[in-house]
MDTraj code that builds the backbone (N, CA, C; nanometers):
import mdtraj as md
import numpy as np

residues = "MET LEU ILE SER GLU LYS ASN ILE SER GLY PHE VAL PRO ASP ASN CYS VAL LYS ASP ILE ASN ASN LEU LEU ASP GLY HIS LYS VAL ILE LEU GLN VAL LYS GLN PHE LYS GLY LEU LYS LEU GLY GLU PHE VAL VAL ASN ASN LYS THR GLY LYS MET LYS ILE SER ILE ASN GLU THR LEU ASP LYS TYR SER PHE LEU ILE THR LEU VAL HIS GLU ILE ALA HIS LEU TYR VAL TRP GLU LYS HIS GLN TYR LYS LYS ILE LYS PRO HIS GLY LYS GLU TRP LYS THR THR PHE ASN THR LEU MET HIS ILE PHE ILE ASN LYS ASN ILE PHE PRO TYR GLU ILE GLU CYS ALA LEU ARG GLN TYR LEU LEU ASN PRO GLY ALA SER THR PHE SER SER VAL GLU LEU VAL SER SER LEU MET PRO TYR SER LYS SER ASN LYS ASN THR ARG LEU GLU GLN LEU PRO ASP ASP ALA GLU PHE ILE LEU LEU ASN GLY MET ARG MET ARG LYS ILE ARG ILE LEU ARG LYS ARG TYR GLU CYS LEU CYS LEU ASP ASN ASN ARG ASN TYR THR ILE SER PRO PHE ALA GLU VAL ILE PRO VAL ILE ASN LEU ASN LYS ILE LYS".split()
xyz = np.array([
    [12.7863, 1.0082, -4.6502],
    [12.7393, 0.8779, -4.6054],
    [12.6493, 0.8173, -4.7122],
    [12.6759, 0.6924, -4.7499],
    [12.5921, 0.6228, -4.8451],
    [12.4664, 0.5749, -4.7751],
    [12.3529, 0.5828, -4.8428],
    [12.2296, 0.5338, -4.7838],
    [12.1680, 0.4300, -4.8758],
    [12.0923, 0.3399, -4.8176],
    [12.0335, 0.2299, -4.8925],
    [11.8841, 0.2216, -4.8629],
    [11.8209, 0.1194, -4.9183],
    [11.6784, 0.1001, -4.8958],
    [11.6481, 0.0801, -4.7474],
    [11.7448, 0.0269, -4.6729],
    [11.7222, -0.0042, -4.5321],
    [11.7224, 0.1194, -4.4434],
    [11.8087, 0.2164, -4.4746],
    [11.8199, 0.3313, -4.3835],
    [11.7690, 0.4629, -4.4409],
    [11.7077, 0.4586, -4.5586],
    [11.6559, 0.5828, -4.6154],
    [11.5387, 0.6363, -4.5341],
    [11.4737, 0.5489, -4.4574],
    [11.3582, 0.5899, -4.3777],
    [11.3945, 0.6945, -4.2737],
    [11.5213, 0.7075, -4.2403],
    [11.5623, 0.8071, -4.1426],
    [11.5683, 0.9477, -4.1987],
    [11.5526, 0.9617, -4.3297],
    [11.5657, 1.0924, -4.3944],
    [11.4365, 1.1437, -4.4563],
    [11.3381, 1.0580, -4.4766],
    [11.2142, 1.0963, -4.5442],
    [11.0942, 1.0561, -4.4585],
    [10.9751, 1.1075, -4.4884],
    [10.8548, 1.0637, -4.4167],
    [10.8375, 0.9118, -4.4259],
    [10.7924, 0.8513, -4.3184],
    [10.7852, 0.7048, -4.3115],
    [10.6979, 0.6424, -4.4192],
    [10.5883, 0.7071, -4.4542],
    [10.4919, 0.6452, -4.5450],
    [10.5243, 0.6646, -4.6925],
    [10.6502, 0.6974, -4.7231],
    [10.6854, 0.7118, -4.8652],
    [10.8061, 0.6261, -4.9028],
    [10.8600, 0.5510, -4.8079],
    [10.9818, 0.4724, -4.8322],
    [10.9601, 0.3698, -4.9427],
    [10.8470, 0.3008, -4.9412],
    [10.8194, 0.1975, -5.0418],
    [10.8173, 0.2572, -5.1817],
    [10.7522, 0.3731, -5.1957],
    [10.7451, 0.4376, -5.3273],
    [10.8829, 0.4809, -5.3760],
    [10.9677, 0.5312, -5.2856],
    [11.1034, 0.5715, -5.3233],
    [11.1831, 0.4504, -5.3707],
    [11.1728, 0.3418, -5.2961],
    [11.2454, 0.2216, -5.3347],
    [11.1985, 0.1692, -5.4702],
    [11.0696, 0.1840, -5.4984],
    [11.0178, 0.1422, -5.6286],
    [11.0771, 0.2279, -5.7411],
    [11.0950, 0.3584, -5.7140],
    [11.1525, 0.4479, -5.8145],
    [11.2985, 0.4136, -5.8430],
    [11.3697, 0.3686, -5.7414],
    [11.5123, 0.3399, -5.7566],
    [11.5402, 0.1955, -5.7981],
    [11.4419, 0.1103, -5.7851],
    [11.4611, -0.0318, -5.8152],
    [11.5024, -0.0514, -5.9612],
    [11.6106, -0.1237, -5.9807],
    [11.6588, -0.1523, -6.1155],
    [11.7494, -0.0466, -6.1746],
    [11.7711, 0.0623, -6.1013],
    [11.8586, 0.1695, -6.1490],
    [11.9913, 0.1639, -6.0726],
    [12.0994, 0.1518, -6.1448],
    [12.2308, 0.1391, -6.0814],
    [12.2858, 0.2769, -6.0471],
    [12.2364, 0.3305, -5.9372],
    [12.2771, 0.4637, -5.8945],
    [12.3160, 0.4593, -5.7471],
    [12.4210, 0.5303, -5.7134],
    [12.4654, 0.5422, -5.5745],
    [12.3910, 0.6579, -5.5098],
    [12.3392, 0.6368, -5.3912],
    [12.2654, 0.7395, -5.3193],
    [12.3402, 0.7746, -5.1913],
    [12.3644, 0.9044, -5.1715],
    [12.4371, 0.9454, -5.0519],
    [12.3851, 1.0778, -4.9996],
    [12.4139, 1.1031, -4.8710],
    [12.3855, 1.2337, -4.8122],
    [12.5196, 1.2971, -4.7774],
    [12.5293, 1.4265, -4.7978],
    [12.6527, 1.4980, -4.7700],
    [12.6199, 1.6426, -4.7378],
    [12.7167, 1.7141, -4.6868],
    [12.6967, 1.8555, -4.6562],
    [12.7519, 1.9389, -4.7705],
    [12.6637, 2.0180, -4.8308],
    [12.7030, 2.1065, -4.9391],
    [12.7309, 2.2459, -4.8840],
    [12.8140, 2.3196, -4.9552],
    [12.8355, 2.4594, -4.9214],
    [12.7253, 2.5438, -4.9847],
    [12.6909, 2.6525, -4.9197],
    [12.5928, 2.7435, -4.9750],
    [12.4530, 2.6855, -4.9740],
    [12.3748, 2.7121, -5.0809],
    [12.2327, 2.6782, -5.0846],
    [12.2033, 2.5514, -5.1639],
    [12.3032, 2.4783, -5.2033],
    [12.2810, 2.3607, -5.2862],
    [12.2056, 2.2538, -5.2088],
    [12.0992, 2.2012, -5.2692],
    [12.0164, 2.1021, -5.2022],
    [12.0534, 1.9598, -5.2414],
    [12.0947, 1.9405, -5.3659],
    [12.1296, 1.8065, -5.4117],
    [12.1885, 1.8119, -5.5509],
    [12.2325, 1.6953, -5.5996],
    [12.2887, 1.6893, -5.7348],
    [12.2840, 1.5468, -5.7881],
    [12.2795, 1.5376, -5.9207],
    [12.2918, 1.4104, -5.9907],
    [12.4124, 1.4210, -6.0821],
    [12.5076, 1.3302, -6.0677],
    [12.6294, 1.3363, -6.1489],
    [12.6566, 1.2000, -6.2110],
    [12.7192, 1.2043, -6.3285],
    [12.7586, 1.0832, -6.3994],
    [12.9078, 1.0906, -6.4274],
    [12.9797, 0.9867, -6.3909],
    [13.1221, 0.9790, -6.4201],
    [13.1397, 0.9456, -6.5685],
    [13.1970, 1.0388, -6.6432],
    [13.2084, 1.0204, -6.7879],
    [13.2954, 0.9013, -6.8265],
    [13.3898, 0.8648, -6.7400],
    [13.4807, 0.7536, -6.7712],
    [13.4203, 0.6177, -6.7367],
    [13.3574, 0.6083, -6.6187],
    [13.3052, 0.4794, -6.5732],
    [13.1562, 0.4626, -6.5990],
    [13.0864, 0.5739, -6.6194],
    [12.9425, 0.5675, -6.6392],
    [12.8632, 0.5534, -6.5100],
    [12.9339, 0.5523, -6.3963],
    [12.8657, 0.5385, -6.2681],
    [12.7845, 0.6640, -6.2363],
    [12.6640, 0.6425, -6.1845],
    [12.5738, 0.7523, -6.1534],
    [12.5595, 0.7681, -6.0018],
    [12.5482, 0.8932, -5.9586],
    [12.5378, 0.9177, -5.8148],
    [12.4423, 1.0329, -5.7876],
    [12.3573, 1.0133, -5.6881],
    [12.2686, 1.1181, -5.6396],
    [12.3130, 1.1548, -5.4989],
    [12.3347, 1.2848, -5.4764],
    [12.3733, 1.3335, -5.3447],
    [12.2688, 1.4332, -5.2963],
    [12.2313, 1.4216, -5.1675],
    [12.1319, 1.5099, -5.1085],
    [12.1931, 1.5770, -4.9865],
    [12.1638, 1.7044, -4.9682],
    [12.2170, 1.7807, -4.8547],
    [12.1650, 1.7222, -4.7239],
    [12.2563, 1.6871, -4.6348],
    [12.2199, 1.6218, -4.5093],
    [12.1471, 1.7133, -4.4118],
    [12.1468, 1.8434, -4.4381],
    [12.0835, 1.9379, -4.3464],
    [11.9336, 1.9544, -4.3724],
    [11.8810, 1.8877, -4.4754],
    [11.7406, 1.9076, -4.5127],
    [11.6454, 1.8353, -4.4184],
    [11.5291, 1.8965, -4.3950],
    [11.4234, 1.8285, -4.3219],
    [11.3645, 1.7198, -4.4113],
    [11.2805, 1.6330, -4.3551],
    [11.2336, 1.5152, -4.4283],
    [11.1489, 1.5492, -4.5508],
    [11.0753, 1.6599, -4.5459],
    [10.9916, 1.6965, -4.6609],
    [11.0762, 1.7552, -4.7736],
    [11.1708, 1.8420, -4.7381],
    [11.2618, 1.8985, -4.8384],
    [11.3507, 1.7898, -4.8965],
    [11.3893, 1.6937, -4.8126],
    [11.4727, 1.5822, -4.8580],
    [11.3987, 1.5023, -4.9647],
    [11.2721, 1.4736, -4.9398],
    [11.1932, 1.3957, -5.0351],
    [11.1776, 1.4695, -5.1674],
    [11.1430, 1.5970, -5.1618],
    [11.1252, 1.6751, -5.2847],
    [11.2558, 1.6813, -5.3635],
    [11.3669, 1.7040, -5.2931],
    [11.4974, 1.7123, -5.3595],
    [11.5377, 1.5785, -5.4184],
    [11.5114, 1.4708, -5.3456],
    [11.5453, 1.3373, -5.3951],
    [11.4686, 1.3062, -5.5236],
    [11.3409, 1.3357, -5.5261],
    [11.2614, 1.3109, -5.6475],
    [11.3106, 1.3996, -5.7610],
    [11.3498, 1.5227, -5.7286],
    [11.4088, 1.6142, -5.8273],
    [11.5290, 1.5477, -5.8954],
    [11.6171, 1.4881, -5.8145],
    [11.7379, 1.4263, -5.8700],
    [11.7086, 1.2930, -5.9384],
    [11.6110, 1.2191, -5.8889],
    [11.5721, 1.0950, -5.9568],
    [11.5176, 1.1272, -6.0955],
    [11.4478, 1.2399, -6.1084],
    [11.3993, 1.2821, -6.2397],
    [11.5168, 1.3060, -6.3345],
    [11.6252, 1.3657, -6.2836],
    [11.7457, 1.3825, -6.3655],
    [11.8013, 1.2464, -6.4082],
    [11.8002, 1.1513, -6.3157],
    [11.8473, 1.0159, -6.3458],
    [11.7661, 0.9546, -6.4594],
    [11.6347, 0.9641, -6.4520],
    [11.5478, 0.9064, -6.5541],
    [11.5699, 0.9724, -6.6900],
    [11.5814, 1.1047, -6.6887],
    [11.6013, 1.1780, -6.8143],
    [11.7359, 1.1414, -6.8747],
    [11.8385, 1.1301, -6.7930],
    [11.9716, 1.0952, -6.8453],
    [11.9704, 0.9543, -6.9050],
    [11.9058, 0.8608, -6.8365],
    [11.9011, 0.7236, -6.8878],
    [11.8295, 0.7172, -7.0227],
    [11.7349, 0.8057, -7.0429],
    [11.6591, 0.8040, -7.1684],
    [11.7285, 0.8810, -7.2788],
    [11.7877, 0.9958, -7.2452],
    [11.8430, 1.0835, -7.3486],
    [11.9959, 1.0874, -7.3489],
    [12.0568, 1.0585, -7.2362],
    [12.2013, 1.0625, -7.2176],
    [12.2613, 1.1917, -7.2714],
    [12.3487, 1.1831, -7.3698],
    [12.4238, 1.3024, -7.4086],
    [12.3590, 1.3831, -7.5207],
    [12.2317, 1.3578, -7.5486],
    [12.1624, 1.4407, -7.6465],
    [12.1474, 1.5821, -7.5907],
    [12.1413, 1.6788, -7.6768],
    [12.1380, 1.8189, -7.6350],
    [11.9989, 1.8579, -7.5856],
    [11.9786, 1.8429, -7.4560],
    [11.8554, 1.8880, -7.3924],
    [11.8930, 1.9717, -7.2709],
    [11.8060, 2.0645, -7.2338],
    [11.8336, 2.1501, -7.1199],
    [11.8190, 2.0712, -6.9898],
    [11.9075, 2.0987, -6.8910],
    [11.9039, 2.0244, -6.7640],
    [11.7671, 2.0283, -6.6961],
    [11.7001, 2.1432, -6.7026],
    [11.5681, 2.1566, -6.6429],
    [11.4648, 2.1953, -6.7488],
    [11.4821, 2.1362, -6.8661],
    [11.3910, 2.1623, -6.9770],
    [11.2631, 2.0817, -6.9666],
    [11.1883, 2.0751, -7.0777],
    [11.0570, 2.0113, -7.0766],
    [11.0640, 1.8628, -7.0409],
    [11.1730, 1.7956, -7.0797],
    [11.1869, 1.6534, -7.0478],
    [11.1953, 1.6318, -6.8974],
    [11.2781, 1.7157, -6.8321],
    [11.2904, 1.7036, -6.6860],
    [11.1625, 1.7477, -6.6169],
    [11.1029, 1.8589, -6.6596],
    [10.9808, 1.9096, -6.5969],
    [10.8704, 1.8040, -6.5991],
    [10.8525, 1.7406, -6.7145],
    [10.7485, 1.6383, -6.7283],
    [10.7772, 1.5189, -6.6383],
    [10.9021, 1.4751, -6.6359],
    [10.9401, 1.3597, -6.5552],
    [10.9256, 1.3894, -6.4067],
    [10.9760, 1.5033, -6.3636],
    [10.9671, 1.5416, -6.2224],
    [10.8212, 1.5534, -6.1787],
    [10.7400, 1.6165, -6.2619],
    [10.5981, 1.6318, -6.2306],
    [10.5319, 1.4956, -6.2125],
    [10.5591, 1.4047, -6.3043],
    [10.4992, 1.2706, -6.2978],
    [10.5433, 1.1964, -6.1718],
    [10.6730, 1.1989, -6.1426],
    [10.7250, 1.1270, -6.0258],
    [10.6760, 1.1881, -5.8957],
    [10.6697, 1.3214, -5.8907],
    [10.6297, 1.3884, -5.7673],
    [10.4835, 1.3613, -5.7334],
    [10.4013, 1.3442, -5.8358],
    [10.2592, 1.3186, -5.8117],
    [10.2345, 1.1809, -5.7500],
    [10.3344, 1.0953, -5.7528],
    [10.3227, 0.9664, -5.6842],
    [10.3041, 0.9873, -5.5344],
    [10.3579, 1.0994, -5.4845],
    [10.3570, 1.1255, -5.3407],
    [10.2478, 1.2237, -5.2984],
    [10.1630, 1.2634, -5.3937],
    [10.0519, 1.3540, -5.3653],
    [9.9280, 1.2728, -5.3257],
    [9.8455, 1.3299, -5.2388],
    [9.7211, 1.2642, -5.1934],
    [9.7469, 1.1353, -5.1155],
    [9.8581, 1.1279, -5.0465],
    [9.8888, 1.0107, -4.9653],
    [9.9166, 1.0470, -4.8201],
    [9.8794, 1.1692, -4.7808],
    [9.9024, 1.2164, -4.6433],
    [10.0497, 1.2124, -4.6045],
    [10.1350, 1.2361, -4.7030],
    [10.2787, 1.2407, -4.6780],
    [10.3205, 1.3803, -4.6336],
    [10.2667, 1.4813, -4.7018],
    [10.3016, 1.6203, -4.6720],
    [10.1920, 1.6862, -4.5878],
    [10.2308, 1.7776, -4.4996],
    [10.1302, 1.8614, -4.4336],
    [10.0509, 1.9385, -4.5384],
    [9.9298, 1.9778, -4.5034],
    [9.8376, 2.0406, -4.5983],
    [9.9002, 2.1605, -4.6686],
    [9.9658, 2.2515, -4.5927],
    [10.0174, 2.3738, -4.6528],
    [10.1320, 2.3456, -4.7504],
    [10.2113, 2.2429, -4.7228],
    [10.3194, 2.2069, -4.8146],
    [10.2626, 2.1460, -4.9418],
    [10.1642, 2.0576, -4.9278],
    [10.1077, 1.9930, -5.0462],
    [10.0394, 2.0947, -5.1376],
    [9.9723, 2.1934, -5.0796],
    [9.9082, 2.2975, -5.1623],
    [10.0125, 2.3763, -5.2405],
    [10.1211, 2.4166, -5.1727],
    [10.2279, 2.4914, -5.2392],
    [10.2991, 2.4043, -5.3422],
    [10.3139, 2.2773, -5.3113],
    [10.3809, 2.1854, -5.4029],
    [10.3000, 2.1652, -5.5301],
    [10.1694, 2.1548, -5.5164],
    [10.0830, 2.1410, -5.6342],
    [10.0998, 2.2612, -5.7273],
    [10.1051, 2.3803, -5.6698],
    [10.1227, 2.5013, -5.7491],
    [10.2592, 2.5034, -5.8158],
    [10.3613, 2.4643, -5.7416],
    [10.4981, 2.4611, -5.7937],
    [10.5109, 2.3637, -5.9111],
    [10.4396, 2.2525, -5.9042],
    [10.4503, 2.1499, -6.0073],
    [10.3871, 2.1912, -6.1397],
    [10.3123, 2.3002, -6.1405],
    [10.2560, 2.3496, -6.2665],
    [10.3670, 2.3938, -6.3620],
    [10.4764, 2.4422, -6.3043],
    [10.5929, 2.4807, -6.3846],
    [10.7160, 2.4792, -6.2950],
    [10.7642, 2.3596, -6.2588],
    [10.8755, 2.3488, -6.1633],
    [11.0030, 2.4121, -6.2159],
    [11.0772, 2.4743, -6.1244],
    [11.2026, 2.5384, -6.1609],
    [11.3221, 2.4546, -6.1221],
    [11.4405, 2.5083, -6.1473],
    [11.5641, 2.4361, -6.1195],
    [11.5857, 2.4144, -5.9709],
    [11.5199, 2.4947, -5.8871],
    [11.5354, 2.4826, -5.7421],
    [11.4042, 2.5147, -5.6745],
    [11.3811, 2.4543, -5.5585],
    [11.2620, 2.4889, -5.4814],
    [11.2674, 2.6342, -5.4369],
    [11.3877, 2.6941, -5.4347],
    [11.4009, 2.8341, -5.3968],
    [11.3324, 2.9256, -5.4981],
    [11.2973, 2.8731, -5.6144],
    [11.2292, 2.9544, -5.7147],
    [11.0829, 2.9776, -5.6787],
    [11.0315, 2.9040, -5.5804],
    [10.8936, 2.9200, -5.5376],
    [10.8900, 2.9725, -5.3943],
    [10.8530, 3.0982, -5.3794],
    [10.8443, 3.1580, -5.2464],
    [10.7407, 3.0847, -5.1624],
    [10.6279, 3.0481, -5.2253],
    [10.5206, 2.9809, -5.1524],
    [10.5661, 2.8453, -5.0992],
    [10.6378, 2.7692, -5.1819],
    [10.6836, 2.6368, -5.1387],
    [10.7870, 2.6485, -5.0280],
    [10.8819, 2.7385, -5.0438],
    [10.9844, 2.7568, -4.9410],
    [10.9222, 2.8034, -4.8102],
    [10.8245, 2.8931, -4.8196],
    [10.7573, 2.9428, -4.6992],
    [10.6863, 2.8298, -4.6258],
    [10.6240, 2.7402, -4.7013],
    [10.5518, 2.6289, -4.6395],
    [10.6467, 2.5285, -4.5745],
    [10.7687, 2.5184, -4.6282],
    [10.8677, 2.4252, -4.5741],
    [10.9445, 2.4830, -4.4555],
    [10.9467, 2.6166, -4.4451],
    [11.0293, 2.6832, -4.3464],
    [11.0046, 2.6368, -4.2016],
    [10.8786, 2.6174, -4.1576],
    [10.8573, 2.5753, -4.0187],
    [10.9184, 2.4397, -3.9847],
    [10.9481, 2.3595, -4.0852],
    [11.0018, 2.2255, -4.0622],
    [11.1534, 2.2197, -4.0814],
    [11.2122, 2.3334, -4.1184],
    [11.3555, 2.3385, -4.1451],
    [11.4364, 2.3095, -4.0192],
    [11.5448, 2.2363, -4.0350],
    [11.6336, 2.2077, -3.9233],
    [11.7098, 2.3316, -3.8787],
    [11.7158, 2.4315, -3.9660],
    [11.7956, 2.5510, -3.9368],
    [11.7120, 2.6778, -3.9412],
    [11.5818, 2.6657, -3.9067],
    [11.4948, 2.7821, -3.9209],
    [11.5211, 2.8906, -3.8169],
    [11.6155, 2.8686, -3.7268],
    [11.6511, 2.9708, -3.6294],
    [11.7656, 3.0585, -3.6793],
    [11.8242, 3.0224, -3.7921],
    [11.9331, 3.1013, -3.8472],
    [11.8786, 3.2273, -3.9143],
    [11.9654, 3.3248, -3.9372],
    [11.9244, 3.4501, -4.0008],
    [11.9042, 3.4294, -4.1499],
    [11.7915, 3.4779, -4.1996],
    [11.7621, 3.4719, -4.3424],
    [11.7780, 3.6105, -4.4022],
    [11.8085, 3.6159, -4.5306],
    [11.8337, 3.7431, -4.5970],
    [11.7144, 3.8375, -4.5832],
    [11.5930, 3.7861, -4.5907],
    [11.4746, 3.8701, -4.5828],
    [11.4628, 3.9427, -4.4487],
    [11.5328, 3.8941, -4.3468],
    [11.5257, 3.9544, -4.2143],
    [11.6192, 4.0746, -4.1993],
    [11.7100, 4.0920, -4.2942],
    [11.8056, 4.2024, -4.2854],
    [11.7492, 4.3274, -4.3521],
    [11.7833, 4.4451, -4.3018],
    [11.7394, 4.5687, -4.3668],
    [11.8202, 4.5953, -4.4927],
    [11.7665, 4.6791, -4.5816],
    [11.8425, 4.7191, -4.7005],
    [11.9731, 4.7849, -4.6588],
    [12.0759, 4.7652, -4.7366],
    [12.2104, 4.8196, -4.7153],
    [12.2891, 4.7427, -4.6095],
    [12.2285, 4.6377, -4.5537],
    [12.3011, 4.5578, -4.4547],
    [12.4067, 4.4723, -4.5233],
    [12.5190, 4.4544, -4.4566],
    [12.6251, 4.3687, -4.5081],
    [12.6141, 4.2312, -4.4431],
    [12.6477, 4.1292, -4.5218],
    [12.6370, 3.9929, -4.4702],
    [12.7319, 3.9014, -4.5465],
    [12.7463, 3.7820, -4.4949],
    [12.8312, 3.6813, -4.5579],
    [12.7459, 3.5594, -4.5893],
    [12.7518, 3.5121, -4.7133],
    [12.6833, 3.3894, -4.7506],
    [12.7583, 3.2692, -4.6935],
    [12.6919, 3.1556, -4.6883],
    [12.7546, 3.0363, -4.6329],
    [12.8711, 2.9866, -4.7178],
    [12.8801, 3.0352, -4.8427],
    [12.9946, 2.9978, -4.9272],
    [13.1127, 3.0940, -4.9101],
    [13.0958, 3.1935, -4.8183],
    [13.2060, 3.2841, -4.7866],
    [13.2027, 3.4173, -4.8584],
    [13.1126, 3.4377, -4.9543],
    [13.1064, 3.5636, -5.0293],
    [13.0524, 3.6758, -4.9403],
    [13.1186, 3.7912, -4.9447],
    [13.0762, 3.9086, -4.8678],
    [12.9822, 3.9925, -4.9533],
    [12.8651, 4.0249, -4.9016],
    [12.7608, 4.0892, -4.9807],
    [12.7011, 4.2090, -4.9081],
    [12.6306, 4.2934, -4.9866],
    [12.5494, 4.4014, -4.9310],
    [12.4109, 4.3934, -4.9939],
    [12.3076, 4.3939, -4.9119],
    [12.1706, 4.3872, -4.9603],
    [12.1289, 4.5220, -5.0181],
    [12.0730, 4.5203, -5.1398],
    [12.0373, 4.6453, -5.2061],
    [11.8866, 4.6691, -5.2053],
    [11.8119, 4.5796, -5.2724],
    [11.6679, 4.6029, -5.2850],
    [11.5982, 4.4752, -5.3285],
    [11.4663, 4.4757, -5.3130],
    [11.3858, 4.3616, -5.3552],
    [11.3544, 4.3732, -5.5039],
    [11.3655, 4.2620, -5.5754],
    [11.3292, 4.2537, -5.7172],
    [11.2275, 4.1409, -5.7313],
    [11.1015, 4.1759, -5.7294],
    [10.9943, 4.0758, -5.7346],
    [11.0096, 3.9763, -5.6194],
    [11.0650, 3.8567, -5.6455],
    [11.0713, 3.7547, -5.5409],
    [11.2128, 3.7302, -5.4875],
    [11.3102, 3.8044, -5.5399],
    [11.4481, 3.7865, -5.4946],
    [11.5089, 3.9225, -5.4624],
    [11.6218, 3.9203, -5.3901],
    [11.6891, 4.0442, -5.3542],
    [11.8114, 4.0661, -5.4423],
    [11.8259, 4.1899, -5.4885],
    [11.9485, 4.2282, -5.5579],
    [12.0526, 4.2602, -5.4519],
    [12.1706, 4.2019, -5.4658],
    [12.2776, 4.2219, -5.3680],
    [12.4091, 4.2472, -5.4404],
    [12.4923, 4.3286, -5.3780],
    [12.6240, 4.3596, -5.4332],
    [12.7290, 4.2742, -5.3637],
    [12.8085, 4.2030, -5.4442],
    [12.9185, 4.1259, -5.3876],
    [13.0372, 4.2190, -5.3640],
    [13.0815, 4.2290, -5.2411],
    [13.1907, 4.3196, -5.2065],
    [13.3268, 4.2622, -5.2453],
    [13.3289, 4.1363, -5.2835],
    [13.4553, 4.0735, -5.3236],
    [13.4909, 4.1023, -5.4693],
    [13.3878, 4.1135, -5.5563],
    [13.4160, 4.1331, -5.6987],
    [13.3367, 4.2485, -5.7606],
    [13.2592, 4.3194, -5.6765],
    [13.1812, 4.4366, -5.7204],
    [13.0771, 4.4014, -5.8264],
    [13.0250, 4.2781, -5.8217],
    [12.9211, 4.2350, -5.9148],
    [12.7891, 4.2192, -5.8397],
    [12.6776, 4.2382, -5.9119],
    [12.5451, 4.2246, -5.8529],
    [12.4904, 4.0834, -5.8736],
    [12.4211, 4.0331, -5.7724],
    [12.3594, 3.9015, -5.7785],
    [12.2163, 3.9112, -5.7257],
    [12.1302, 3.8183, -5.7692],
    [11.9974, 3.8072, -5.7101],
    [11.9962, 3.6833, -5.6214],
    [11.9458, 3.6997, -5.5008],
    [11.9540, 3.5947, -5.3996],
    [11.8167, 3.5711, -5.3380],
    [11.7886, 3.4462, -5.3097],
    [11.6615, 3.4089, -5.2485],
    [11.6446, 3.4765, -5.1128],
    [11.5239, 3.5222, -5.0802],
    [11.5004, 3.5823, -4.9490],
    [11.5202, 3.4837, -4.8345],
    [11.5194, 3.3533, -4.8669],
    [11.5323, 3.2518, -4.7643],
    [11.6763, 3.2027, -4.7459],
    [11.7687, 3.2642, -4.8162],
    [11.9098, 3.2262, -4.8034],
    [11.9584, 3.2522, -4.6606],
    [12.0279, 3.1567, -4.6044],
    [12.0849, 3.1742, -4.4713],
    [12.2116, 3.2585, -4.4824],
    [12.2214, 3.3591, -4.3979],
    [12.3337, 3.4521, -4.4067],
    [12.3902, 3.4783, -4.2673],
    [12.5117, 3.5316, -4.2672],
    [12.5770, 3.5727, -4.1428],
    [12.5860, 3.7246, -4.1446],
    [12.5077, 3.7946, -4.0623],
    [12.5117, 3.9411, -4.0614],
    [12.6491, 3.9923, -4.0194],
    [12.6882, 4.1044, -4.0806],
    [12.8156, 4.1681, -4.0468],
    [12.7859, 4.3020, -3.9814],
    [12.8406, 4.3230, -3.8636],
    [12.8233, 4.4503, -3.7942],
    [12.9279, 4.5482, -3.8451],
    [12.8808, 4.6543, -3.9085],
    [12.9709, 4.7573, -3.9608],
    [12.9917, 4.8636, -3.8531],
    [13.1060, 4.8625, -3.7890],
    [13.1324, 4.9535, -3.6775],
    [13.1316, 5.0992, -3.7201],
    [13.1579, 5.1254, -3.8485],
    [13.1602, 5.2635, -3.8972],
    [13.0196, 5.3241, -3.9006],
    [12.9156, 5.2370, -3.8988],
    [12.7787, 5.2869, -3.9075],
    [12.7158, 5.3031, -3.7684],
    [12.7868, 5.2613, -3.6666],
    [12.7330, 5.2730, -3.5304],
    [12.7697, 5.4085, -3.4738],
    [12.6719, 5.4858, -3.4343],
    [12.6970, 5.6189, -3.3823],
    [12.6961, 5.6167, -3.2300],
])
top = md.Topology()
chain = top.add_chain()
for i, resn in enumerate(residues, 1):
    res = top.add_residue(resn, chain, resSeq=i)
    for name in ("N", "CA", "C"):
        top.add_atom(name, md.element.get_by_symbol(name[0]), res)
traj = md.Trajectory(xyz[None], top)
C-alpha cells in the first residue's frame, strides 16, 4: 500500500508527522508499506533504468519501530542522492552520520517512551545495519510490538528445532555474545540469529519419552 503525507499518521507517533514530511519534502521517492518475509524491517531501492526511488517499510511494525526504520531508509535516500554510484559502504560512515543527524530530530520531543529513547541514544553512538544489532533497543521496543505474543528464539532451549518465518529449518546451538549460533537443517550451515527473531517451534517426536 502506498502512503502519503495525509495517511502516514496512522503508522507513526502523532507528534512526529510534520518532521517526517519535512524530511521527505522535495524528494521524489515513493513510500509504501508491505509485508516482508523473515526479519526484514524496510528497504530503499532505486530502479537503475528509470531512476525511480522507493522506500518500503514492514507493515507489521509498531509505530516506534516504524519511525526508526523509516528514518533509517530516508538516510539511505539522502546518501544515495549525494553520492549515487560512488563506491561507499551501504551502512558506512556516510550513512551512519546521516542517520544519526536525522534521528536526533526526533529526540527530546516526547515522541518515544523514556526507555526507548535511552536505548536509542546509545544505539546512535554507532548505529548498525539493523535495530536487531542492539539488544537494548530491541528489548525496549518489545513491549510495543504488534507480535510480542509470538515465540522468540531466546525462549527456546538449546538443541531445540524451529522454523524461521522465511521457511528455513534450524536447530538452536548456543549463545554467542548477543546472538545465537544455529544450524540450518536444510543446508547444514551455521548462522547467527537475533534472540528476538520470531520462530515456529518444532516438536521432535523422537525426543519425547
